[in-house]
N, C-alpha and C positions, 0 to 999 in steps of 0.2 A: 893313274896309269894312262898313257896315251894309246887310244885304240883308233886305228885308221883303216880298218877293214871295210871294204866296200867303196872307198874313195878312189875314183879313177885317177890316172896320171893327168896332172893339170898342165895347162898351157899358159906359160908366162904369168904365173899366179901373183896377184897382189892381195895382201891382207888389208882389209878396211875395218877399223874398230871404232866403237863408241861405247861410252859407259854412262848410265844414268847417275845423277847425283851432283856433286859440286862442280864437275866439269861440263855440265849440260844445261845451261840456262835456257829456259823456255822449251826444254826437251828437244832443242833443235838438232843436236848431233845424233842422239839415239833414234829420233824419228827419221833422219836421213838414212841410216843403215837399215831400219825397218822398211823403208820405202824400197831400197834396193832388193831386200829379201823378198818382198811381196811382188814387185814388178817382174823379177826374174825367177820367181818360184824356187827359192833356195831350199836345199835339202840339208837338214840338221844332221851332222855326223858325229858330233861330240858335245859333251857338256862337262864343265868342271864340277868337282865334288863340292856341293854347297857347304858341307860340314867344315871344309878346310879354310874357307875364306870369309864367311858371313856370320855376323852376329844376328841371330834370328829375333832378338828383341828390338833391333834397329830396322832390319828388313824382314818383316814377318812373312811366313809362308801363307798361301791362300788355299782355301778349300773350294772344290767344285764337284759337280755331279756329272759323271760321264756314263751315259746309258744306264742310269739308275744306280751307278756305283760311286760311292763317295771317295774322292781322291784328293791328295795334297800336292800342290805345285810349290816347289822350293825355289827361293831366289838364287839365281846362279848366272853364269856366263855360258852362252851357247855358241857353237861354231857351225856355220853352214857354208855350202859351196854353191856358186852359180856360174854358169857359162854365158859369156857375152859373145853373141854371134857377130857376123859382119865380115868384111874383107880380111880383117886381122883379129880372129877370135882369141879371147883370153879368158882366164878364169879369175873369179874373185872369191877369196875366203872371207866371209863376213863374221865379225866377232861382235856380239851384242850382249850386254849384261848390265850389272850394277857395280859401281865402284866398290871393291872389296872392303870389308871392315878390318881385316888383319892379314898378315903374312903377304905383304905386297911383293916382296922379292920372289917368293916361291910362286906367286900368281903369275908374275911376268915370265919367270923361267918356264913355267908350264906352257904358256902361250908361245914362247919362243921355241919350245920343243915341237909344237905343231908346225910352226913356220919352217923349221929346219926339215922336218919329215916330208912336208908338202912341197919343198923347193921354192918357197916364197921369195920373190925378188925384191919386193918393196913393201914396207908397212906404212899405211896411212892412218893416222889416228885423228878422229874428228872431235872437236870440242866447241863449247859455246860459253861466253862470259858476259857479264853485265857491264855496260859501258855508257859513257855520255855520248850517245849517238842518237840522232833523231829518226823516228820511225818512217819519216817521209823520204829519206834518202836511201840509196843502195846500201845494203848491209855490208859493212867492212869485213873482209876476210883476210886474215894474216896467215901466211904459210911459213913455217919455221923448221929448221933442222939443225942438228949438232955437227953435221958433216960439211965442211967448207966446200969441198968439191961438188957435193950434191946441191948445195945452195947456189953455186954458180951455174951448174948444169940445168937446174929446174927453175931458175929465177925465184929463189926463196930467200928469206932472211936467215942469217946465221944466229942461232939463239944466244942471247946475252942476258937473259932474265935471271934475277936472283931474288929469292923470296919463297913464300909458301907454294906448294905444288900439289897436284892431285895425281891420280893414277895415270893420266895422260902423260904428264911429264916424266913420271917414273918409268913407264913402259918405253917411252922414246929413248931415255938414257940407257935402259937395259938393252934395247936394240943396238944402239951405238956401240956399247961395250962388247956385244956379241958379233959385231961386224955385219949386222943386217941394216941396209939403208932404211931410214925411217923419217917420216915427215908428219908434222902436226898442222892441221888446218883449223883455225879458230874463227867463229862468227861472233861479232859483237852485237848483243841484244840490248835494246833500250831498257835501262833499268826501271823506267817509270811505267813500263808495261811488260813485266817480266813473267807473268804467268803463262803456262803452256796452254795450247800449242802456239808456235810461232812459225807458220809455214813460209813466211818470207825469208827467215834465217835458214831454214832447212833447204829451201830452194837455192839460196846463195851458196851454201856448202856443196850441194850437188853440182852446181855449175862449175865451181872451182875444182872439185874432184874430177869432173869430166875433162877439164883442160889438163889437169895434172897427169892423168893416166891414159889420156887419148882414147876414150871410149864414148859412145853416144848413150846417154842415160835417158830412158823413157821417163818423162816427168808426170804423166797422167794428169790429175786434176790439181797438182801443186801450184801452177801459175795462177789459176783462177782462185784457189784458196788464198794465195798470197795477196792478190788484189782485194779480195773480200776482207781479209784481215786488216789491210791498211785503211780501207774505207771505214771499217768499224772503229778503229782507233782514232781516225780523223773525227768521227762523229762524237766520240767520247771526249776527246781533247777540246772540241769546240764548245762543249757544255761548261768548261771551267776556264775562265779568262787567265788565271795564273798559270795553268798547265799550257794553254795555247801560247802565252808569252814565253814560257820556258822553252817550248819546242822551237819557237821562232829563233830564240837565242842560240840554241844548239844548231839549227840550220845555218845561221850566219857563220858560226864558228867553223862548222864542217866545210862549208863552201869556200871559206877563206883558206883553210888549211889544205884543202885538196884541189885547189884550182889547177895546179899543174897536171893532175890526173885526168883532166878533161880532154887530153890529147894523147897522141902517140900510142904507147903500149896498151893502155886500157881500151881505147877504141879498137885497135887491131885485134885484141883478144875477143871482144864482143863480136866483131865481124867474122872472125874465124869460127866462132861457135855457131853463128847464123848459117854460114856456108855448110858446116858439118851437119847441121840438122836438116837443111834443105836437101843436101845430097843423100842423106841417109834415109829419108822418108819416115814412113810411119814411126813420277819420281819420288823418290825417297824424300823424307823431311830433311831440312837443313838448308843452309845458304848456298850461293853459287859463287864461282870465281868471278872476280872483277879485274879490271885492267891493271890494278896495282897489286894483284895477288891476294887481296882480302876477300871478305864475304860481301853479301849484298848491302845496299845502302841501309842506314838506320831504319829500324822498324822490324816487324815480323819477317822472317826469311821468306823470300818469294813474293812479298807484298807488291801489288801493282798500285802505282800512284793514281791510276785512273779509277780505282775501285773504292766506293764509299765504305766507311766502317762506322761503328757506333760512336766513335769519338770525333767524327767529322772527316773531311777529305784530307788525305795526306798531301803535303806540299813538297814538291821535288826540290832538292838542293840546287843552288845556283851552280852553273858549270864553272870549271876552273878558268882563271883569267887568261891562261894561254890559249884556250880553245882547242887544245890538243885532243886527239881521238884515238885511244886504244893502240898506241904505238908499241906498248909493251904488254903483251898478254901474259897470263900466268905461266906460260911455258916458253915465252920468247927468250 
């Protein structure tokens, strides 16, 4: 049952959602929504019934002590609301949870019920996939939608992906059929360093979200965390000549493929973000989505190629001959 008592009338609300699991390589997407919730002090107003959507042998509840009282926290999806101030205030409805184990259509319908009751004007779903992308370059972010008009208006790709999908893809299609404008933003996470956290990918998602919905997002310590993460991966890669060679190969392929992006629209977008900031002042077990819609590269799910294991260091696979990079995400 949808309970919305106590939720004020919202201003130009946008729903921003992310789900832990297959859609969330490096926990980049769920961490982005958690960051928004923390920075803007979100107030939880609803939670979906865990009994309806989760297999507790897959996503187990946790026990904690609260003022001497033993309690259980059930895996679920929670909704909170935050108000973004400024010259043009607007509200965000944040949806954060775990990819459901079952009844996906009912799950999406329940979320769409909230969107309808709250007057949500746009749904933005964040995701992260594993890809052949070097950690030394900017994180590729792809924005997709099923709506051709929305694609033209917001400079997005019209989805043409066919293959396995997760709750991100299912929710986006449910929005489309319900007449609710919906967009998916995907970050490509280097598959050879896939373990969470990945603050660089989280930061890239937030920057793209900021451009999309035209709000200034407080980034806190994320930029410094992203720099520290890259320095740490640089040091680990330098210890293994094979990994260093592989990263260099990825860099060359990426630079060749994206040479046109070094001018025009990409530079203009970065400059607009700089001006906006200057003027404004102050997971669950299992694999992750990849660029071809499959799971993580061979090996234990979530394995980092920079992490030693008892059998020796994993060797990353050679990149595809084409040097292409994540042009087709699992939801594209």
